N, C-alpha and C positions, 0 to 999 in steps of 0.2 A: 504582680503580688495585689495583697488589696484585700478587705473585708476583715473585720475586726476575727480577732480566734482567739479564745481563752485556753491559754497554755499553763506552762510548765519547767520550771529551772531551780535550779539552785540548792545546795545541800550536799555536795561533795567537797571535801578537803582540799584545799590548796595542794598541800605534800602526794594527792592522787596523779597530781599533773606529772609528775617527777616518777613516779612510779608506774605511770600506764603506758604498755607497749603497744603501741599505735599499730591499727589495725585497718583493712579497708573495707570490710565488711560492716554494714549495718548493721547495727544494733539498739536495741529499745532500753533508753534509762528512763528508770520511774524519779519523775522531778515534781516538788510541790505547785500549788496551783498559784495564779497569779496574787492572790491576794497571802498568801504564804509569803510568796517572795517582796512584796511589797512590806510586810512589816518586816521582814528579815534587813531590810536597808534603814530602818528607823534605828535600829539598833548599830549600825556601821558608823564607825569615825573612818570618816573618805581620808585617804593620804592628800598632799597636796596637790592640785590638778598638773598634770601631766599635759607639758603644751611640744605642740609639735607644726602648728598650722601660722604662718603669720597672719595675722587677724583682720590687717588693712589689706590685705593683698589677696584673700581669701574670699570676703566680700565684694571687692571691686572686680574681681573677676567673674563673678556670679551675676552681679546685677548688669555689666556688660553682656554678659552673653543673654540674657537673658530681655534684651532692649527690644522694641520694635523694629529697629534698623535690621534685624537677624531675622524678621519673618518669620519667626517659628520654625526656623533651622531646618525645615521639612528636606529629607535629602533630594539631589538632583537640582535645588533654588538657588537661587545668588546669595540667600540668605543662609543657605549651609556654607555654601565657598566662602560667603564672607566670617560665619562662627569657625571653620576649618582656620583659616589665613591667622584669624587671631590666637588657636589655641597652638599652631606650629611656631607664631613669633615668641608665645610664652615658652614651650617647648626650648628653644633656640638660645634662651636666656640662661638654662640650665647647663650643666655639663653630662644630660641624656644624648647619648649614640641614636644614631639608627642600626637596625638591625645589621647583625654581621654579613658581610656581602651586599649589601644596600647601600644606595648614593641617596636615599629620601627619605621622609620619614612617610609614604604615604603608601598605601597599597590599595589597589584600585580595585573592583570588581562589580559585575554587571546588577543591575537591579531594574528590571524590565530594558525599555529601550534607553535608560540611564544609565550613570555611572556611580556607583557610591564609594568613598574612602574613608577606610580605616586610615587611622594616623598610630603609629604605632615607633614608640623610644625604648633604646635598651641599655642596660646598663650591667656591667660584667659581673659576677658574683667571685667575692674573692675565696671562699671555701669551696663553693659548689658551685663552678661556673657553668658545669653541663645539668645543671639542675635548675628550670624555670620558674619562677612563680610568675603568673600573669595578674598584674591588677588593671581591672579594666573599670569604664563609666562608658557609655554611648554621650554623645552629644545631639544626636537630631532631635526633635521633635516633630509635632504636626503639622505643622506650617500655620496656614489662615482659612478661615472659613467664614462666607459671608460679611467679609468684610472686617472679622476681625480676629488681631494676630494672636495666635496661644504661643506664651512668649514660653513656657513649660521653664519656669525660675527653680521649680523644686524637680522636676520630672524635664531634663536632669542638668540643670546648667550646676545645681548644686553636686551633684557626684563628678561632673569635669572640672568643678572647682578643685576640690578636694584631690582628685588625681593630680592637676599641677601641683598641689603640694606638696602631693608623694614623690614626684619626678624632681621636688626642688630639694626635700628633703633625703632623700638617698644619692642627690649629686652630690651633697655635702657630708656625707655620712654613707661608705661604700656596703652594701648590703653581701651578707654570707652567698646567699644564692644568686644567679642571674634574675634581673627581674625585666620583664616586658611590659611596658606601661601602653596598654591599647583603649582610645578612644573611638566606640565603636561607632561606625554610620547603619542606618538603616535597621535601627532595635526595633522603633516604632512599625516596620512594614515585617513584620517575624523573625526578628532577631538575625537579619539577613546578613551584616558584617558578623558579626561574632560565630555566626555556622559558615560563612568564606573562610574565617582566619582558620577554623580548627580543621577544615577539610582541606586547606591549604600551608599546613607550617612550613618553616623555610627549614631548609637540611641543618639537622643537628639540633634542631630546640627539641626538649624535652621537659613538656610540663609536669611539674610537678604539683601545682595547686594553682585553681582561679579565686582572688579575692573581687568580687564584684559592688560596686557603689551605686545604685540607685534610691535619686528620693532621701536626700538627707536634712533637708531644713527645715522643715515642718513635721508638728505632731500637736493634732487635736486630742488628743487622749491621755497624754500626759508626755513627761518626762522620757520619752521612751525611745530605744532604737533594737531591732531585732536583728540578730544574727539567725539568718535559713541556712539552714543546709545539714544540722548537727543529725540528725535522724537517718540522712544518706553517709554522712561522713562523723562518725561522733569522736575522732580524734579530734576535731575543734572544738566540740564540747569541754574537754579538757583542759586543751590549750589556752583558753580563753577565758576560764575562769577565773584568773585571779585578776584581770581588767575590771571585773566587776567592781573593788573597792576604788576603782583606779582613778574612777571620771565620774562627775556628778550625775552624767545619763544613765539613765538606767539599760541596762544592757539583759535585753529578753531573747529566750529562742526559742523559737517554731515557727509555722509557718510554713513547714514540710511535709506535708502528708500526714501527720499524724490523725488516728481517727479516735471522736468525731469529729468529721469538718464540714464545713460548709460549702458550696459553692463560691472560686474565688481564695480559700481561705489558701490551699497550700502553692505556695510561689516557687516551688522547682523548678516551674519554665517560663515564667513569667516575665524573664530579664536576661540579660545574656549568658548569664552562669548556666542556661538550660544547653546552650551549645557545648560546654565544658562535659556539663553531666550525661548527656549522650555520647562522649567519648567516655567516660565513666573515668572522668581526670575530675579529682576532689574538688569540691567550692565551700565558699563560705559568700554569704551573700548579705549586706549591709543596708536598711534601707528603712524607712517609716510605714505604718500604714497608711491607707487611702484617709485625704482628706477631703472637704466639701469642694475643693476646687481641680483635684483631680480630672487631667485633661477636660476641663476647661478654660476655657480665657483669662479667665480669672486667678489662673496660676501665674501670679506676681511678684514682682520683685519685692516691693511695698509691701505684701503679706508674709516675707521671710522675718520668721524669728531670729533673730542674728544672735543671742545670746546661744539659745540651743544650738545652733548651726556652727557656730567655734565647737561648744564642748563635742558636740557630733562628728566633725572635721576631726577632732583630737583623738576621739576614740577610736574612729576609724583609720586612724594612720597608726595609732597604737597597735591594733590589732596587723596591720602589716609588719611591723617593725617584730611583731613577738613570733607569727606565722616565720618571719625569716631567721629568727636568731633558734627557736624549738621545732621547725619543722625536721620530721626522721629522718633518717636517710633511708630506711628501710621504706618510706614511701615515695622516691624520687624516682623509681622506675616502675611505671603501668602503663600498661596496654591502651595502644590507641587507635 
């Protein structure tokens, strides 16, 4: 992900969401520039904040996952194992199940001479049990260098913390679609965990869409969270439009390959959603733009904007709730 991109959004009325026929072919939608979008926010009377996340638990999980004791959570290290066991302990406190036919949450895969481990939880859908939403975040980071621990508070302890909140929410509010909660390993090594997952889908798993969280807790350019992927899968643009007025965070669209662009502007393959896109599985990616501490030892818990993170988490969870509620059945069977 990464590097600032001046883009486009906002101006299609909410009723179009209901009138829209979802299609898989990418289309280009003209949207006003970012200045016009921000001006439009000034005229909006925001609805009361929609809350899904337990704020204390959300912050506590991020803080613990980004401590020095996790050693930067690099794949194959003791710190990675410690982070994995912590995530498993939190997951077991919910009513999330293992995948059908599996007796544990782990999916091992080779990473050179080591093994990586994806953590996979499952909740069966009430209305569309054979249609699966994959909600994901990577829990690995880049470890230690020259005696410095790269704790990756924003990248991506933040996404993992939000994913744990999603698992908790849906364990209490059963979804319409089945959901697989994927905590991917080895994202920082070339999306290896997510690539292995999509290449070795369990029998009977038909993925309708992927919603990926990566870097949700800091924004140095304003009160902004980006949803990337609508150029490739425009149905998400219409579906997420109503959320713009439901949250204090500005939901922006872009970073998915529109021209003109600069190197790094296109996030299509910059995180685990790229593995799904390669399989023509629709995705939406939620994250902030790069900040000064991206991939540095200074990406620490102390620099997290806790208020922004809570608002960002609630918006991210609302995205999952909305996709689960509104995703069209004609999108549920796609080539693999």
